[in-house]
LOTOR-562371 format. One record per residue: z, y, x of N, C-alpha, C, O in turn. Coordinates in steps of 0.05 Angstrom, whole numbers, padded with zeros to 5 digits, always signed. Layout:
# LOTOR-562371
ZYXZYXZYXZYX ...
# end
This chain:
# LOTOR-562371
-03043+02329-02891-03042+02301-02885-03068+02286-02894-03079+02269-02881 -03077+02294-02918-03101+02282-02929-03126+02287-02911-03142+02269-02907 -03128+02312-02901-03150+02319-02884-03150+02302-02858-03170+02293-02849 -03126+02299-02847-03123+02283-02822-03131+02254-02828-03144+02242-02812 -03122+02243-02851-03128+02216-02858-03158+02212-02861-03169+02193-02850 -03171+02230-02875-03200+02228-02879-03216+02230-02852-03236+02216-02848 -03207+02248-02834-03219+02251-02808-03217+02225-02792-03237+02216-02780 -03193+02214-02791-03189+02189-02776-03204+02165-02789-03214+02148-02775 -03206+02165-02815-03221+02144-02830-03250+02145-02822-03262+02124-02816 -03262+02169-02821-03290+02172-02813-03294+02163-02784-03315+02150-02778 -03276+02169-02767-03277+02161-02739-03277+02130-02737-03292+02118-02721 -03259+02118-02752-03257+02088-02752-03283+02075-02762-03292+02056-02750 -03295+02086-02783-03321+02076-02793-03342+02077-02772-03357+02058-02767 -03344+02100-02758-03363+02104-02736-03359+02084-02713-03378+02072-02703 -03334+02080-02706-03327+02061-02684-03336+02033-02692-03347+02018-02675 -03331+02025-02717-03339+01998-02726-03369+01995-02726-03380+01974-02720 -03384+02016-02733-03413+02015-02733-03424+02011-02704-03444+01998-02701 -03410+02023-02685-03420+02021-02657-03418+01992-02647-03433+01985-02628 -03401+01975-02659-03399+01947-02650-03412+01928-02670-03408+01904-02668 -03427+01939-02689-03443+01923-02707-03429+01914-02732-03438+01896-02746 -03406+01926-02739-03392+01920-02764-03398+01942-02784-03389+01965-02780 -03413+01936-02804-03421+01956-02824-03404+01952-02849-03407+01932-02863 -03388+01972-02854-03370+01972-02878-03383+01989-02899-03391+02012-02893 -03385+01979-02923-03398+01994-02945-03377+02015-02955-03360+02008-02972 -03380+02039-02946-03360+02060-02952-03362+02070-02981-03344+02083-02991 -03385+02063-02995-03388+02071-03023-03368+02056-03041-03361+02066-03062 -03358+02033-03031-03340+02017-03048-03311+02022-03040-03293+02010-03052 -03306+02040-03021-03278+02044-03011-03268+02072-03016-03282+02092-03012 -03244+02073-03026-03230+02098-03030-03205+02097-03013-03191+02077-03013 -03199+02118-02998-03175+02119-02981-03157+02141-02990-03166+02163-02996 -03131+02135-02990-03111+02155-02999-03084+02149-02987-03079+02127-02976 -03066+02168-02989-03038+02164-02981-03023+02150-03003-03029+02153-03027 -03004+02133-02995-02987+02120-03015-02971+02142-03030-02960+02160-03017 -02969+02139-03055-02956+02160-03071-02925+02159-03069-02912+02180-03072 -02914+02136-03063-02885+02134-03060-02879+02123-03032-02896+02112-03019 -02854+02128-03024-02846+02119-02997-02846+02089-02997-02836+02076-03015 -02856+02078-02976-02859+02049-02974-02853+02040-02946-02857+02055-02926 -02844+02015-02943-02837+02005-02916-02862+01996-02901-02863+01997-02877 -02883+01988-02916-02906+01977-02902-02924+01999-02892-02923+02022-02901 -02941+01992-02873-02959+02011-02860-02981+02020-02880-02986+02043-02883 -02993+02001-02894-03014+02007-02913-03021+01982-02929-03009+01960-02924 -03039+01985-02947-03048+01962-02963-03077+01967-02972-03086+01990-02974 -03091+01945-02978-03118+01947-02988-03118+01932-03015-03114+01908-03017 -03123+01948-03036-03124+01936-03063-03153+01931-03070-03170+01948-03068 -03158+01906-03079-03186+01899-03087-03189+01897-03117-03171+01886-03130 -03211+01908-03127-03216+01907-03155-03245+01899-03159-03262+01900-03141 -03252+01891-03184-03279+01885-03192-03291+01863-03174-03309+01869-03158 -03282+01838-03176-03293+01817-03159-03322+01812-03165-03332+01814-03187 -03337+01805-03144-03365+01797-03146-03366+01768-03156-03359+01750-03142 -03375+01765-03180-03375+01739-03194-03392+01718-03179-03387+01694-03181 -03412+01727-03163-03429+01708-03148-03414+01696-03124-03424+01677-03112 -03391+01707-03117-03377+01697-03093-03351+01681-03100-03334+01679-03083 -03350+01671-03124-03325+01657-03132-03325+01629-03119-03346+01616-03116 -03301+01620-03113-03297+01593-03102-03268+01585-03109-03252+01601-03118 -03263+01559-03106-03237+01548-03113-03223+01540-03087-03235+01527-03070 -03197+01547-03086-03181+01539-03062-03159+01520-03072-03146+01526-03092 -03156+01498-03059-03135+01479-03066-03112+01481-03047-03115+01479-03023 -03089+01487-03058-03064+01488-03043-03045+01468-03055-03036+01471-03078 -03038+01447-03040-03022+01426-03051-03038+01412-03072-03060+01402-03067 -03027+01410-03096-03042+01397-03118-03052+01417-03139-03059+01409-03161 -03052+01443-03131-03062+01463-03150-03088+01476-03140-03092+01478-03115 -03105+01483-03158-03131+01496-03152-03129+01526-03161-03119+01531-03183 -03138+01544-03143-03137+01572-03149-03165+01583-03148-03180+01577-03129 -03172+01600-03167-03198+01614-03167-03196+01638-03148-03177+01654-03151 -03214+01640-03129-03214+01662-03110-03242+01674-03109-03261+01663-03118 -03243+01699-03099-03268+01713-03095-03270+01721-03066-03251+01730-03054 -03294+01718-03055-03298+01725-03027-03305+01755-03023-03300+01766-03002 -03315+01767-03044-03324+01795-03041-03316+01811-03066-03317+01800-03089 -03308+01836-03062-03301+01853-03084-03318+01878-03083-03328+01886-03062 -03323+01890-03106-03341+01914-03108-03326+01940-03106-03339+01961-03104 -03299+01940-03106-03284+01964-03103-03258+01959-03088-03244+01939-03093 -03252+01977-03069-03228+01974-03052-03214+02001-03051-03227+02022-03050 -03188+02000-03052-03171+02024-03049-03152+02019-03026-03135+02002-03027 -03156+02035-03005-03138+02033-02982-03117+02054-02984-03123+02078-02988 -03092+02046-02982-03070+02065-02983-03054+02063-02957-03047+02042-02948 -03049+02086-02945-03034+02088-02920-03008+02103-02926-03007+02123-02940 -02985+02092-02915-02959+02104-02919-02957+02131-02906-02969+02135-02884 -02942+02149-02918-02939+02176-02907-02925+02176-02880-02932+02193-02863 -02906+02158-02876-02891+02158-02851-02910+02149-02828-02905+02157-02805 -02930+02134-02834-02950+02126-02813-02965+02150-02803-02972+02152-02779 -02970+02169-02821-02986+02193-02813-02971+02211-02794-02983+02229-02782 -02945+02207-02790-02930+02222-02771-02931+02210-02743-02923+02222-02723 -02942+02185-02741-02943+02171-02715-02968+02180-02699-02984+02197-02708 -02970+02169-02675-02993+02175-02658-03019+02167-02671-03020+02148-02687 -03041+02182-02665-03067+02177-02678-03077+02148-02674-03089+02137-02692 -03072+02137-02650-03082+02110-02645-03069+02089-02663-03081+02070-02671 -03044+02094-02671-03029+02076-02689-03040+02079-02717-03043+02059-02732 -03046+02104-02725-03058+02109-02752-03085+02095-02754-03091+02082-02774 -03102+02099-02733-03128+02086-02733-03126+02056-02733-03142+02042-02746 -03107+02045-02719-03102+02016-02718-03097+02006-02747-03107+01985-02755 -03080+02021-02761-03074+02014-02789-03098+02016-02807-03103+01999-02824 -03113+02037-02804-03137+02041-02821-03157+02018-02816-03168+02007-02835 -03162+02011-02791-03181+01990-02785-03171+01963-02795-03186+01947-02805 -03144+01958-02793-03133+01934-02805-03140+01932-02834-03148+01911-02844 -03136+01954-02849-03142+01954-02877-03172+01952-02883-03181+01941-02903 -03189+01964-02866-03218+01962-02869-03228+01933-02866-03247+01925-02879 -03215+01918-02849-03222+01890-02845-03219+01875-02872-03235+01858-02879 -03198+01882-02887-03193+01870-02913-03216+01876-02933-03219+01862-02953 -03232+01896-02928-03255+01903-02945-03279+01886-02940-03299+01887-02955 -03279+01871-02918-03302+01854-02911-03300+01827-02927-03278+01819-02934 -03323+01815-02932-03323+01789-02947-03307+01768-02932-03307+01766-02907 -03292+01752-02947-03275+01730-02938-03251+01740-02922-03239+01724-02907 -03244+01765-02923-03221+01776-02908-03200+01787-02926-03185+01805-02919 -03197+01776-02950-03178+01786-02970-03149+01781-02961-03131+01795-02970 -03145+01762-02944-03118+01755-02934-03119+01756-02903-03138+01766-02891 -03099+01745-02891-03097+01745-02861-03106+01718-02851-03094+01708-02831 -03126+01706-02863-03136+01680-02855-03153+01680-02830-03153+01700-02815 -03169+01659-02827-03185+01655-02803-03206+01677-02799-03210+01687-02777 -03219+01685-02821-03240+01705-02819-03229+01732-02811-03240+01747-02795 -03206+01739-02823-03192+01764-02815-03185+01764-02786-03190+01783-02771 -03174+01741-02776-03166+01739-02748-03191+01741-02729-03189+01753-02708 -03213+01730-02738-03238+01731-02722-03247+01760-02719-03253+01769-02696 -03247+01776-02741-03255+01804-02739-03234+01820-02722-03242+01836-02706 -03209+01815-02727-03188+01829-02712-03190+01824-02682-03189+01843-02666 -03195+01800-02674-03198+01793-02645-03223+01807-02634-03222+01817-02612 -03245+01806-02649-03269+01819-02640-03266+01849-02636-03274+01860-02615 -03253+01862-02655-03248+01891-02654-03229+01897-02631-03233+01917-02617 -03208+01881-02628-03189+01885-02606-03203+01884-02579-03198+01901-02562 -03221+01865-02576-03235+01861-02550-03255+01884-02545-03256+01895-02523 -03270+01892-02566-03292+01912-02562-03281+01940-02562-03292+01957-02546 -03261+01946-02578-03252+01974-02580-03224+01979-02569-03215+02002-02568 -03210+01958-02560-03184+01962-02547-03161+01967-02567-03141+01978-02559 -03164+01959-02592-03142+01962-02611-03123+01939-02608-03127+01920-02593 -03101+01941-02623-03081+01920-02624-03076+01912-02653-03054+01915-02663 -03097+01902-02666-03095+01895-02694-03082+01868-02697-03091+01848-02685 -03061+01867-02712-03047+01841-02717-03039+01841-02747-03043+01860-02762 -03028+01818-02755-03020+01815-02782-02996+01833-02790-02995+01844-02812 -02978+01836-02771-02954+01853-02776-02951+01874-02754-02961+01870-02732 -02939+01896-02761-02934+01917-02741-02905+01917-02733-02888+01903-02744 -02899+01932-02712-02872+01934-02702-02864+01964-02703-02872+01979-02686 -02849+01971-02724-02842+02000-02728-02827+02012-02704-02833+02034-02696 -02809+01997-02693-02793+02007-02671-02811+02015-02647-02808+02036-02636 -02829+01996-02640-02848+02002-02618-02866+02025-02624-02871+02042-02607 -02876+02027-02649-02894+02048-02656-02880+02075-02656-02892+02095-02648 -02855+02076-02664-02840+02101-02663-02836+02110-02633-02838+02133-02627 -02830+02090-02616-02826+02096-02588-02852+02106-02575-02851+02125-02559 -02874+02094-02582-02900+02103-02571-02906+02132-02580-02920+02146-02565 -02897+02139-02603-02902+02166-02614-02880+02186-02606-02880+02208-02616 -02862+02178-02588-02840+02195-02579-02823+02205-02602-02815+02228-02603 -02817+02187-02620-02800+02194-02643-02776+02176-02644-02777+02153-02634 -02754+02186-02655-02730+02170-02656-02732+02151-02680-02739+02158-02702 -02726+02126-02675-02727+02105-02695-02698+02099-02705-02681+02092-02688 -02694+02101-02730-02668+02093-02741-02673+02071-02761-02690+02074-02779 -02657+02050-02759-02661+02027-02777-02648+02034-02804-02628+02047-02806 -02661+02023-02824-02651+02026-02851-02627+02007-02855-02631+01983-02852 -02604+02018-02860-02580+02001-02862-02575+01990-02890-02556+01976-02894 -02591+01998-02910-02588+01988-02937-02602+01961-02940-02625+01960-02949 -02588+01940-02933-02599+01913-02936-02577+01894-02941-02554+01898-02934 -02584+01872-02954-02565+01851-02959-02568+01828-02939-02549+01814-02933 -02593+01825-02929-02598+01802-02911-02612+01812-02885-02629+01830-02886 -02604+01800-02864-02616+01805-02838-02628+01778-02829-02614+01758-02828 -02654+01778-02824-02667+01753-02816-02677+01756-02787-02690+01775-02780 -02669+01737-02771-02675+01738-02742-02691+01714-02734-02684+01691-02742 -02712+01718-02719-02728+01696-02708-02711+01683-02685-02702+01698-02668 -02708+01657-02686-02693+01643-02665-02707+01642-02639-02695+01638-02618 -02734+01647-02639-02749+01644-02614-02752+01671-02600-02747+01673-02576 -02761+01692-02615-02767+01718-02602-02747+01740-02609-02749+01763-02600 -02727+01734-02626-02706+01753-02635-02717+01776-02651-02704+01797-02653 -02741+01774-02662-02752+01795-02680-02734+01796-02704-02726+01775-02715 -02727+01820-02713-02708+01823-02735-02722+01835-02759-02738+01854-02757 -02716+01824-02783-02726+01833-02808-02703+01839-02826-02683+01824-02825 -02705+01859-02843-02684+01865-02862-02695+01862-02890-02717+01871-02895 -02680+01851-02908-02689+01847-02935-02667+01853-02955-02643+01847-02950 -02674+01865-02977-02655+01870-02998-02653+01846-03016-02631+01839-03026 -02676+01832-03020-02676+01807-03035-02689+01785-03018-02704+01790-03000 -02683+01760-03025-02695+01737-03011-02712+01721-03030-02705+01717-03053 -02734+01711-03019-02750+01692-03034-02737+01665-03032-02724+01658-03012 -02739+01650-03053-02729+01622-03052-02744+01607-03030-02768+01610-03027 -02731+01591-03016-02743+01574-02994-02755+01590-02972-02774+01581-02959 -02745+01614-02966-02756+01631-02945-02757+01617-02918-02778+01616-02905 -02734+01607-02909-02733+01596-02882-02747+01568-02881-02754+01559-02859 -02750+01555-02903-02764+01530-02903-02794+01533-02903-02809+01518-02890 -02804+01553-02918-02833+01557-02921-02845+01575-02899-02869+01572-02892 -02830+01594-02889-02841+01614-02872-02831+01613-02843-02809+01603-02838 -02847+01624-02825-02840+01626-02797-02844+01655-02789-02855+01672-02804 -02836+01662-02765-02839+01689-02754-02869+01695-02752-02885+01679-02743 -02877+01719-02761-02904+01728-02761-02914+01734-02733-02938+01737-02728 -02896+01738-02714-02903+01745-02687-02907+01721-02669-02927+01718-02655 -02886+01703-02669-02887+01680-02650-02888+01653-02664-02892+01633-02651 -02883+01652-02690-02883+01626-02704-02856+01612-02703-02855+01589-02712 -02836+01625-02693-02809+01612-02691-02795+01610-02717-02803+01622-02737 -02774+01594-02718-02758+01590-02742-02741+01614-02747-02733+01629-02729 -02735+01619-02773-02720+01642-02781-02691+01634-02789-02686+01612-02799 -02672+01652-02783-02645+01648-02790-02635+01672-02806-02640+01695-02799 -02620+01666-02828-02611+01687-02846-02582+01694-02841-02565+01676-02838 -02576+01720-02839-02548+01729-02837-02543+01747-02862-02560+01764-02868 -02521+01743-02875-02514+01759-02898-02499+01783-02889-02485+01783-02868 -02500+01805-02904-02488+01830-02897-02458+01828-02891-02448+01841-02874 -02444+01811-02906-02415+01807-02901-02410+01795-02874-02389+01801-02862 -02428+01779-02863-02425+01768-02836-02430+01788-02815-02421+01785-02792 -02444+01810-02821-02452+01829-02801-02430+01850-02796-02429+01863-02776 -02411+01853-02815-02390+01873-02813-02370+01867-02791-02352+01882-02787 
# end
């Protein structure tokens, strides 16, 4: 699995170079997630570049942020490695975007790069993935995890999310990541 991950990682770097996006691979380490995880992958940033610090104000609080980091660790879930290669590469490129300056989150700069890469290379990079669709594309059977306390459904597109725990103010603060619709919570006792 590690060999396959490294091969696809190198292909992704080359594809990004062909469209003018140069990622500093000396600062990036890629590996498989050590434990089973629900997410596709993650990019951990370390050693912030002190010259790129800025303050972000959210509400009445100020937060210290950094635009650039000197070390990145990309971790890809093992279950993703069983999917079709295009889905794996899509995940790797999504995480590589997080290694670019001002792309630490899914903000405007991240979206700009994702749209550019989608147009030039034909990927489908978005903020969230759809496990069910990806399993179907890979000709694999998808079974939903039934160990959950809460089922959250978007009222607009019927996208379903399962959670073991809920954040306070979830439905007031957050919207669907796919369509922006309102979320509705169902408790496990209501589902029986």
